[in-house]
A tleap script that builds the chain and sets N, CA, C and O, in Angstrom:
source leaprc.protein.ff14SB
mol = sequence {
  NMET SER HIE PHE TYR GLY GLY VAL LYS GLY
  GLY LYS GLY GLU ALA THR ARG CYS GLY PHE
  LYS SER THR GLY ILE HIE ALA TYR ILE LYS
  THR TRP ASP THR LEU VAL ARG ILE ASP LEU
  THR HIE ASP GLU GLN GLU ASP ARG ASN TYR
  TYR HIE ILE LEU GLY VAL CYS PHE PRO GLU
  GLU ASP LEU HIE GLU MET SER LYS ILE LEU
  GLN ALA GLY ALA ASN HIE TYR TYR GLU MET
  LYS ARG GLU PHE GLU ARG GLU LEU ASP ARG
  GLU LEU ASP CTHR
}
set mol.1.N position { -116.760 -10.526 2.099 }
set mol.1.CA position { -115.877 -11.631 1.817 }
set mol.1.C position { -114.445 -11.106 1.760 }
set mol.1.O position { -114.196 -10.031 1.214 }
set mol.2.N position { -113.512 -11.860 2.320 }
set mol.2.CA position { -112.126 -11.411 2.341 }
set mol.2.C position { -111.493 -11.524 0.957 }
set mol.2.O position { -111.828 -12.408 0.168 }
set mol.3.N position { -110.584 -10.620 0.692 }
set mol.3.CA position { -109.853 -10.592 -0.578 }
set mol.3.C position { -108.517 -11.318 -0.425 }
set mol.3.O position { -108.036 -11.945 -1.369 }
set mol.4.N position { -107.924 -11.233 0.757 }
set mol.4.CA position { -106.660 -11.891 1.063 }
set mol.4.C position { -106.880 -12.873 2.210 }
set mol.4.O position { -107.763 -12.674 3.045 }
set mol.5.N position { -106.090 -13.912 2.246 }
set mol.5.CA position { -106.186 -14.910 3.310 }
set mol.5.C position { -104.788 -15.417 3.610 }
set mol.5.O position { -104.016 -15.679 2.688 }
set mol.6.N position { -104.451 -15.560 4.875 }
set mol.6.CA position { -103.122 -16.027 5.234 }
set mol.6.C position { -103.151 -16.893 6.469 }
set mol.6.O position { -104.116 -16.878 7.233 }
set mol.7.N position { -102.088 -17.647 6.660 }
set mol.7.CA position { -101.986 -18.493 7.842 }
set mol.7.C position { -100.542 -18.691 8.231 }
set mol.7.O position { -99.624 -18.497 7.434 }
set mol.8.N position { -100.365 -19.082 9.478 }
set mol.8.CA position { -99.039 -19.389 9.987 }
set mol.8.C position { -99.191 -20.555 10.969 }
set mol.8.O position { -100.177 -20.642 11.701 }
set mol.9.N position { -98.213 -21.432 10.970 }
set mol.9.CA position { -98.257 -22.583 11.865 }
set mol.9.C position { -96.943 -22.650 12.623 }
set mol.9.O position { -95.867 -22.581 12.029 }
set mol.10.N position { -97.038 -22.784 13.930 }
set mol.10.CA position { -95.851 -22.844 14.773 }
set mol.10.C position { -96.049 -23.815 15.918 }
set mol.10.O position { -96.901 -24.702 15.859 }
set mol.11.N position { -95.259 -23.640 16.951 }
set mol.11.CA position { -95.274 -24.540 18.087 }
set mol.11.C position { -96.573 -24.558 18.871 }
set mol.11.O position { -96.842 -25.516 19.595 }
set mol.12.N position { -97.371 -23.530 18.742 }
set mol.12.CA position { -98.641 -23.454 19.476 }
set mol.12.C position { -99.838 -23.639 18.557 }
set mol.12.O position { -100.956 -23.262 18.909 }
set mol.13.N position { -99.616 -24.211 17.394 }
set mol.13.CA position { -100.721 -24.470 16.481 }
set mol.13.C position { -100.744 -23.519 15.307 }
set mol.13.O position { -99.743 -22.884 14.975 }
set mol.14.N position { -101.902 -23.434 14.688 }
set mol.14.CA position { -102.063 -22.634 13.481 }
set mol.14.C position { -103.016 -21.470 13.728 }
set mol.14.O position { -103.975 -21.582 14.491 }
set mol.15.N position { -102.734 -20.356 13.070 }
set mol.15.CA position { -103.612 -19.195 13.114 }
set mol.15.C position { -103.792 -18.690 11.692 }
set mol.15.O position { -102.852 -18.717 10.898 }
set mol.16.N position { -104.982 -18.236 11.371 }
set mol.16.CA position { -105.257 -17.687 10.046 }
set mol.16.C position { -105.867 -16.309 10.197 }
set mol.16.O position { -106.441 -15.975 11.233 }
set mol.17.N position { -105.737 -15.524 9.161 }
set mol.17.CA position { -106.305 -14.181 9.157 }
set mol.17.C position { -106.833 -13.848 7.763 }
set mol.17.O position { -106.335 -14.338 6.749 }
set mol.18.N position { -107.848 -13.005 7.752 }
set mol.18.CA position { -108.417 -12.496 6.510 }
set mol.18.C position { -108.027 -11.039 6.344 }
set mol.18.O position { -107.875 -10.312 7.325 }
set mol.19.N position { -107.869 -10.622 5.113 }
set mol.19.CA position { -107.627 -9.223 4.803 }
set mol.19.C position { -108.573 -8.799 3.697 }
set mol.19.O position { -108.945 -9.603 2.841 }
set mol.20.N position { -108.950 -7.568 3.718 }
set mol.20.CA position { -109.895 -7.052 2.736 }
set mol.20.C position { -109.180 -6.078 1.799 }
set mol.20.O position { -108.062 -5.646 2.082 }
set mol.21.N position { -109.821 -5.740 0.698 }
set mol.21.CA position { -109.228 -4.778 -0.220 }
set mol.21.C position { -108.911 -3.476 0.503 }
set mol.21.O position { -107.905 -2.827 0.215 }
set mol.22.N position { -109.762 -3.100 1.430 }
set mol.22.CA position { -109.582 -1.829 2.134 }
set mol.22.C position { -108.484 -1.883 3.199 }
set mol.22.O position { -107.928 -0.841 3.549 }
set mol.23.N position { -108.159 -3.058 3.720 }
set mol.23.CA position { -107.179 -3.164 4.809 }
set mol.23.C position { -105.872 -3.817 4.396 }
set mol.23.O position { -104.836 -3.576 5.017 }
set mol.24.N position { -105.906 -4.631 3.368 }
set mol.24.CA position { -104.740 -5.429 3.018 }
set mol.24.C position { -104.509 -6.498 4.076 }
set mol.24.O position { -105.334 -6.696 4.968 }
set mol.25.N position { -103.385 -7.180 3.966 }
set mol.25.CA position { -102.984 -8.152 4.976 }
set mol.25.C position { -101.471 -8.043 5.108 }
set mol.25.O position { -100.759 -7.895 4.114 }
set mol.26.N position { -100.991 -8.119 6.334 }
set mol.26.CA position { -99.578 -7.882 6.609 }
set mol.26.C position { -99.073 -8.992 7.524 }
set mol.26.O position { -99.737 -9.365 8.491 }
set mol.27.N position { -97.883 -9.519 7.203 }
set mol.27.CA position { -97.332 -10.614 8.000 }
set mol.27.C position { -95.828 -10.434 8.153 }
set mol.27.O position { -95.176 -9.800 7.323 }
set mol.28.N position { -95.294 -10.999 9.221 }
set mol.28.CA position { -93.851 -11.024 9.396 }
set mol.28.C position { -93.454 -12.287 10.135 }
set mol.28.O position { -94.235 -12.866 10.890 }
set mol.29.N position { -92.226 -12.693 9.898 }
set mol.29.CA position { -91.591 -13.795 10.607 }
set mol.29.C position { -90.208 -13.290 10.962 }
set mol.29.O position { -89.523 -12.727 10.109 }
set mol.30.N position { -89.783 -13.476 12.202 }
set mol.30.CA position { -88.481 -12.926 12.565 }
set mol.30.C position { -87.806 -13.739 13.646 }
set mol.30.O position { -88.442 -14.479 14.397 }
set mol.31.N position { -86.502 -13.578 13.701 }
set mol.31.CA position { -85.669 -14.048 14.794 }
set mol.31.C position { -84.936 -12.818 15.298 }
set mol.31.O position { -85.321 -11.692 14.984 }
set mol.32.N position { -83.883 -13.026 16.078 }
set mol.32.CA position { -83.121 -11.870 16.571 }
set mol.32.C position { -82.399 -11.146 15.455 }
set mol.32.O position { -82.183 -9.938 15.551 }
set mol.33.N position { -82.014 -11.854 14.387 }
set mol.33.CA position { -81.239 -11.185 13.336 }
set mol.33.C position { -81.814 -11.376 11.932 }
set mol.33.O position { -81.136 -11.074 10.949 }
set mol.34.N position { -83.015 -11.857 11.822 }
set mol.34.CA position { -83.619 -12.089 10.520 }
set mol.34.C position { -85.050 -11.577 10.525 }
set mol.34.O position { -85.766 -11.708 11.518 }
set mol.35.N position { -85.448 -11.004 9.429 }
set mol.35.CA position { -86.818 -10.528 9.294 }
set mol.35.C position { -87.299 -10.813 7.885 }
set mol.35.O position { -86.614 -10.499 6.911 }
set mol.36.N position { -88.468 -11.404 7.779 }
set mol.36.CA position { -89.155 -11.542 6.504 }
set mol.36.C position { -90.521 -10.916 6.699 }
set mol.36.O position { -91.264 -11.301 7.601 }
set mol.37.N position { -90.853 -9.954 5.856 }
set mol.37.CA position { -92.131 -9.264 5.968 }
set mol.37.C position { -92.820 -9.293 4.616 }
set mol.37.O position { -92.185 -9.096 3.580 }
set mol.38.N position { -94.109 -9.539 4.633 }
set mol.38.CA position { -94.902 -9.553 3.411 }
set mol.38.C position { -96.148 -8.711 3.653 }
set mol.38.O position { -96.869 -8.918 4.629 }
set mol.39.N position { -96.391 -7.775 2.768 }
set mol.39.CA position { -97.598 -6.947 2.812 }
set mol.39.C position { -98.336 -7.147 1.492 }
set mol.39.O position { -97.742 -7.005 0.423 }
set mol.40.N position { -99.602 -7.470 1.557 }
set mol.40.CA position { -100.439 -7.566 0.372 }
set mol.40.C position { -101.472 -6.459 0.446 }
set mol.40.O position { -102.223 -6.359 1.416 }
set mol.41.N position { -101.505 -5.631 -0.581 }
set mol.41.CA position { -102.436 -4.512 -0.619 }
set mol.41.C position { -103.140 -4.494 -1.970 }
set mol.41.O position { -102.701 -5.132 -2.927 }
set mol.42.N position { -104.232 -3.756 -2.028 }
set mol.42.CA position { -104.994 -3.639 -3.265 }
set mol.42.C position { -105.109 -2.169 -3.643 }
set mol.42.O position { -105.469 -1.333 -2.815 }
set mol.43.N position { -104.802 -1.862 -4.891 }
set mol.43.CA position { -104.934 -0.505 -5.417 }
set mol.43.C position { -106.265 -0.411 -6.150 }
set mol.43.O position { -106.441 -1.005 -7.214 }
set mol.44.N position { -107.194 0.333 -5.579 }
set mol.44.CA position { -108.538 0.447 -6.158 }
set mol.44.C position { -108.517 1.097 -7.538 }
set mol.44.O position { -109.244 0.668 -8.434 }
set mol.45.N position { -107.692 2.125 -7.718 }
set mol.45.CA position { -107.667 2.830 -8.999 }
set mol.45.C position { -107.214 1.922 -10.129 }
set mol.45.O position { -107.757 1.977 -11.232 }
set mol.46.N position { -106.220 1.086 -9.855 }
set mol.46.CA position { -105.706 0.176 -10.880 }
set mol.46.C position { -106.408 -1.179 -10.840 }
set mol.46.O position { -106.230 -1.991 -11.748 }
set mol.47.N position { -107.200 -1.432 -9.802 }
set mol.47.CA position { -107.831 -2.734 -9.560 }
set mol.47.C position { -106.777 -3.838 -9.667 }
set mol.47.O position { -106.911 -4.797 -10.426 }
set mol.48.N position { -105.722 -3.652 -8.867 }
set mol.48.CA position { -104.559 -4.537 -8.945 }
set mol.48.C position { -104.017 -4.800 -7.550 }
set mol.48.O position { -103.990 -3.901 -6.710 }
set mol.49.N position { -103.587 -6.029 -7.303 }
set mol.49.CA position { -102.958 -6.383 -6.031 }
set mol.49.C position { -101.471 -6.108 -6.096 }
set mol.49.O position { -100.843 -6.272 -7.141 }
set mol.50.N position { -100.912 -5.689 -4.972 }
set mol.50.CA position { -99.473 -5.483 -4.858 }
set mol.50.C position { -98.933 -6.325 -3.720 }
set mol.50.O position { -99.526 -6.378 -2.643 }
set mol.51.N position { -97.820 -6.976 -3.956 }
set mol.51.CA position { -97.154 -7.819 -2.974 }
set mol.51.C position { -95.808 -7.186 -2.653 }
set mol.51.O position { -94.943 -7.086 -3.523 }
set mol.52.N position { -95.632 -6.768 -1.431 }
set mol.52.CA position { -94.399 -6.147 -0.975 }
set mol.52.C position { -93.683 -7.185 -0.111 }
set mol.52.O position { -94.196 -7.586 0.934 }
set mol.53.N position { -92.512 -7.615 -0.542 }
set mol.53.CA position { -91.794 -8.662 0.172 }
set mol.53.C position { -90.429 -8.138 0.578 }
set mol.53.O position { -89.683 -7.609 -0.246 }
set mol.54.N position { -90.114 -8.290 1.847 }
set mol.54.CA position { -88.829 -7.874 2.389 }
set mol.54.C position { -88.241 -9.070 3.114 }
set mol.54.O position { -88.839 -9.569 4.067 }
set mol.55.N position { -87.100 -9.531 2.685 }
set mol.55.CA position { -86.444 -10.644 3.357 }
set mol.55.C position { -84.951 -10.390 3.412 }
set mol.55.O position { -84.274 -10.464 2.386 }
set mol.56.N position { -84.440 -10.099 4.558 }
set mol.56.CA position { -83.036 -9.776 4.708 }
set mol.56.C position { -82.516 -10.363 6.013 }
set mol.56.O position { -83.283 -10.696 6.916 }
set mol.57.N position { -81.218 -10.478 6.087 }
set mol.57.CA position { -80.590 -10.973 7.303 }
set mol.57.C position { -79.570 -9.937 7.770 }
set mol.57.O position { -78.589 -9.673 7.076 }
set mol.58.N position { -79.799 -9.354 8.936 }
set mol.58.CA position { -78.916 -8.342 9.490 }
set mol.58.C position { -79.278 -8.148 10.952 }
set mol.58.O position { -80.348 -8.573 11.388 }
set mol.59.N position { -78.402 -7.515 11.708 }
set mol.59.CA position { -78.714 -7.268 13.121 }
set mol.59.C position { -79.984 -6.433 13.267 }
set mol.59.O position { -80.212 -5.497 12.501 }
set mol.60.N position { -80.789 -6.772 14.235 }
set mol.60.CA position { -82.084 -6.119 14.409 }
set mol.60.C position { -81.957 -4.614 14.593 }
set mol.60.O position { -82.828 -3.869 14.145 }
set mol.61.N position { -80.903 -4.151 15.235 }
set mol.61.CA position { -80.775 -2.712 15.463 }
set mol.61.C position { -80.573 -1.932 14.167 }
set mol.61.O position { -80.730 -0.711 14.150 }
set mol.62.N position { -80.222 -2.631 13.073 }
set mol.62.CA position { -80.031 -1.973 11.782 }
set mol.62.C position { -81.296 -1.995 10.916 }
set mol.62.O position { -81.262 -1.554 9.767 }
set mol.63.N position { -82.401 -2.499 11.449 }
set mol.63.CA position { -83.622 -2.681 10.670 }
set mol.63.C position { -84.064 -1.402 9.974 }
set mol.63.O position { -84.341 -1.420 8.775 }
set mol.64.N position { -84.132 -0.309 10.691 }
set mol.64.CA position { -84.648 0.925 10.101 }
set mol.64.C position { -83.774 1.398 8.936 }
set mol.64.O position { -84.289 1.726 7.868 }
set mol.65.N position { -82.472 1.433 9.139 }
set mol.65.CA position { -81.575 1.883 8.069 }
set mol.65.C position { -81.609 0.944 6.871 }
set mol.65.O position { -81.627 1.398 5.727 }
set mol.66.N position { -81.619 -0.364 7.126 }
set mol.66.CA position { -81.643 -1.324 6.027 }
set mol.66.C position { -82.949 -1.219 5.240 }
set mol.66.O position { -82.939 -1.319 4.013 }
set mol.67.N position { -84.057 -1.021 5.923 }
set mol.67.CA position { -85.325 -0.926 5.207 }
set mol.67.C position { -85.350 0.315 4.315 }
set mol.67.O position { -85.933 0.275 3.232 }
set mol.68.N position { -84.723 1.427 4.752 }
set mol.68.CA position { -84.655 2.622 3.910 }
set mol.68.C position { -83.817 2.355 2.665 }
set mol.68.O position { -84.178 2.787 1.570 }
set mol.69.N position { -82.704 1.647 2.824 }
set mol.69.CA position { -81.842 1.320 1.683 }
set mol.69.C position { -82.571 0.408 0.700 }
set mol.69.O position { -82.526 0.633 -0.510 }
set mol.70.N position { -83.242 -0.618 1.217 }
set mol.70.CA position { -83.977 -1.533 0.346 }
set mol.70.C position { -85.115 -0.826 -0.373 }
set mol.70.O position { -85.369 -1.108 -1.545 }
set mol.71.N position { -85.804 0.083 0.300 }
set mol.71.CA position { -86.886 0.823 -0.336 }
set mol.71.C position { -86.346 1.709 -1.446 }
set mol.71.O position { -86.955 1.812 -2.511 }
set mol.72.N position { -85.210 2.346 -1.207 }
set mol.72.CA position { -84.605 3.185 -2.242 }
set mol.72.C position { -84.230 2.341 -3.460 }
set mol.72.O position { -84.426 2.772 -4.597 }
set mol.73.N position { -83.695 1.149 -3.229 }
set mol.73.CA position { -83.348 0.251 -4.338 }
set mol.73.C position { -84.581 -0.177 -5.116 }
set mol.73.O position { -84.559 -0.214 -6.346 }
set mol.74.N position { -85.651 -0.501 -4.411 }
set mol.74.CA position { -86.889 -0.902 -5.082 }
set mol.74.C position { -87.455 0.265 -5.887 }
set mol.74.O position { -87.908 0.071 -7.015 }
set mol.75.N position { -87.436 1.462 -5.331 }
set mol.75.CA position { -87.920 2.639 -6.055 }
set mol.75.C position { -87.125 2.857 -7.334 }
set mol.75.O position { -87.695 3.166 -8.380 }
set mol.76.N position { -85.804 2.697 -7.248 }
set mol.76.CA position { -84.941 2.861 -8.417 }
set mol.76.C position { -85.282 1.819 -9.485 }
set mol.76.O position { -85.371 2.140 -10.670 }
set mol.77.N position { -85.471 0.575 -9.054 }
set mol.77.CA position { -85.818 -0.503 -9.992 }
set mol.77.C position { -87.109 -0.161 -10.744 }
set mol.77.O position { -87.158 -0.276 -11.968 }
set mol.78.N position { -88.145 0.254 -10.024 }
set mol.78.CA position { -89.421 0.530 -10.680 }
set mol.78.C position { -89.366 1.767 -11.561 }
set mol.78.O position { -90.054 1.825 -12.580 }
set mol.79.N position { -88.567 2.751 -11.192 }
set mol.79.CA position { -88.406 3.913 -12.061 }
set mol.79.C position { -87.722 3.499 -13.362 }
set mol.79.O position { -88.132 3.929 -14.440 }
set mol.80.N position { -86.689 2.672 -13.269 }
set mol.80.CA position { -86.016 2.196 -14.484 }
set mol.80.C position { -86.963 1.342 -15.327 }
set mol.80.O position { -86.938 1.423 -16.555 }
set mol.81.N position { -87.787 0.533 -14.686 }
set mol.81.CA position { -88.756 -0.292 -15.411 }
set mol.81.C position { -89.758 0.589 -16.150 }
set mol.81.O position { -90.080 0.325 -17.308 }
set mol.82.N position { -90.254 1.634 -15.486 }
set mol.82.CA position { -91.201 2.548 -16.136 }
set mol.82.C position { -90.545 3.251 -17.326 }
set mol.82.O position { -91.167 3.410 -18.376 }
set mol.83.N position { -89.297 3.669 -17.162 }
set mol.83.CA position { -88.586 4.338 -18.255 }
set mol.83.C position { -88.411 3.390 -19.438 }
set mol.83.O position { -88.600 3.786 -20.588 }
set mol.84.N position { -88.053 2.153 -19.161 }
set mol.84.CA position { -87.909 1.156 -20.219 }
set mol.84.C position { -89.235 0.958 -20.953 }
set mol.84.O position { -89.256 0.881 -22.181 }
set mol.85.N position { -90.335 0.875 -20.212 }
set mol.85.CA position { -91.648 0.695 -20.828 }
set mol.85.C position { -92.029 1.905 -21.677 }
set mol.85.O position { -92.628 1.748 -22.741 }
set mol.86.N position { -91.685 3.121 -21.213 }
set mol.86.CA position { -91.957 4.327 -22.003 }
set mol.86.C position { -91.162 4.300 -23.308 }
set mol.86.O position { -91.696 4.626 -24.368 }
set mol.87.N position { -89.889 3.912 -23.233 }
set mol.87.CA position { -89.056 3.835 -24.426 }
set mol.87.C position { -89.609 2.782 -25.396 }
set mol.87.O position { -89.642 3.005 -26.606 }
set mol.88.N position { -90.035 1.658 -24.869 }
set mol.88.CA position { -90.600 0.604 -25.702 }
set mol.88.C position { -91.870 1.089 -26.388 }
set mol.88.O position { -92.083 0.824 -27.571 }
set mol.89.N position { -92.719 1.803 -25.639 }
set mol.89.CA position { -93.947 2.368 -26.232 }
set mol.89.C position { -93.625 3.353 -27.352 }
set mol.89.O position { -94.288 3.360 -28.389 }
set mol.90.N position { -92.590 4.197 -27.136 }
set mol.90.CA position { -92.195 5.157 -28.179 }
set mol.90.C position { -91.721 4.439 -29.418 }
set mol.90.O position { -92.045 4.851 -30.532 }
set mol.91.N position { -90.953 3.363 -29.250 }
set mol.91.CA position { -90.465 2.595 -30.415 }
set mol.91.C position { -91.614 1.935 -31.150 }
set mol.91.O position { -91.613 1.880 -32.380 }
set mol.92.N position { -92.583 1.440 -30.422 }
set mol.92.CA position { -93.717 0.779 -31.069 }
set mol.92.C position { -94.615 1.769 -31.796 }
set mol.92.O position { -95.272 1.416 -32.776 }
set mol.93.N position { -94.643 3.021 -31.311 }
set mol.93.CA position { -95.462 4.050 -31.951 }
set mol.93.C position { -94.861 4.540 -33.256 }
set mol.93.O position { -95.579 5.096 -34.087 }
set mol.94.N position { -93.557 4.350 -33.460 }
set mol.94.CA position { -92.911 4.860 -34.684 }
set mol.94.C position { -92.897 3.842 -35.780 }
set mol.94.O position { -92.392 4.114 -36.869 }
savepdb mol mol.pdb
quit
């Protein structure tokens, strides 16, 4: 049985796809200068789903550089979030 399910509807009708815990499901919508990408994955160790969403507007030739910048920003955000949670745990322990 699929864990993820997705669909898209356009000028040629509708298409759907299934994704499993082992494969995830990945989708994108784009024009010449816009890209929206969504990846849904499952972490077996944490038994938790992760949703990776990228939506930006920029020239297509800049895609690689922009994605590196956005990934670095996301990594920084989650590191700060983890640090905040560690500090909160320390305060609650005292």
